[in-house]
N, C-alpha and C positions, 0 to 999 in steps of 0.2 A: 592469768596474765599474758597468755600467748596472744600475739597479734597486736600488742600495744605499740603504737608508733609515737615517738617523741620527736618533735621538730624544734631544733635549736635556731634561734635567731641571733646571729653574730652581733648585730647592732645593739641588742640588749646587753650582751656580755661586755662589749666595749664601753657602754654607758655605765655599767656597774663598776667595771675596773677603773674608769676615770673618776667616778664618784668616790670610791674608796681611796684612790691616790690623793685626791684633794682633801678629803675629810679626815683621813687617818695618817697616811704616810707623810704628807707635806708638813703637818704640824709637828710630827716627831722629828723630821729632818731639821726643821727650824729650831727645835729645842736643842738638838745636838750642835747646830751651828752657833747657837747662843751660849753654849757651854765653853766655847773657846774664850778664855779670859785674857784681858790685856795685862793683868797683873804678872802672870808668868811669861807671857810672850808679847811684849809691848808692840802695838801697832799691827798685830796680825789679824785682828778681827775685821779690819776693813777689806781683807782679801777673802774672807770666808763668806760664801753665799749658797743659796739653795736653788737648784734648777729642777724643773719638772718637765717630763715628756709624756704627753697623753697617749693613750693607746689608740691606734688608728685602724688596726685590722687583725686578721687571724694570727699572723706570725710576729706580731708586735706586742710589747708589754708596756704598761704605764710605769714610769720611774720617778722617784724623787731622790735627788742626789745632793749631798753636801760637798761642795767644791772648795778646795783651797787653791786660789789662783796666785799665790805668792810665787815669784820667779824661782825660788829654791824650795818649793814645797816638798818634792820627793826626798831630798837630802834632809830636810828638817823633820820629816816624818820618820825617816830611818834612824835619825839620831835621838830625837826627843819624843816621838810618838804623840804628837799634838792631837791629831784627829782620833786616835785610839783612846787617849785620855778623855777627850770630849765625849766620845761615845760611852765610855764607862761611867762618866759622871752625870750624864743626862737621864 
């Protein structure tokens, strides 16, 4: 095996990372976002959405995030654990 040279093409890794983000991570994030029910927290589901950030280079990563855009999201999460419960039930 001595003398074997491997060449890595960053564009291929970026494409793979973005494909996995779209195919696996984003549907899972949408499942978690859908687990926030209006029964326990009326009107909250309109503030929950999924954002995705594609990978663009070597020091960047692809992300799928479930976002709570409610004005009091941090205090709501601290008191009731809305997103933690949604993650646990999804």
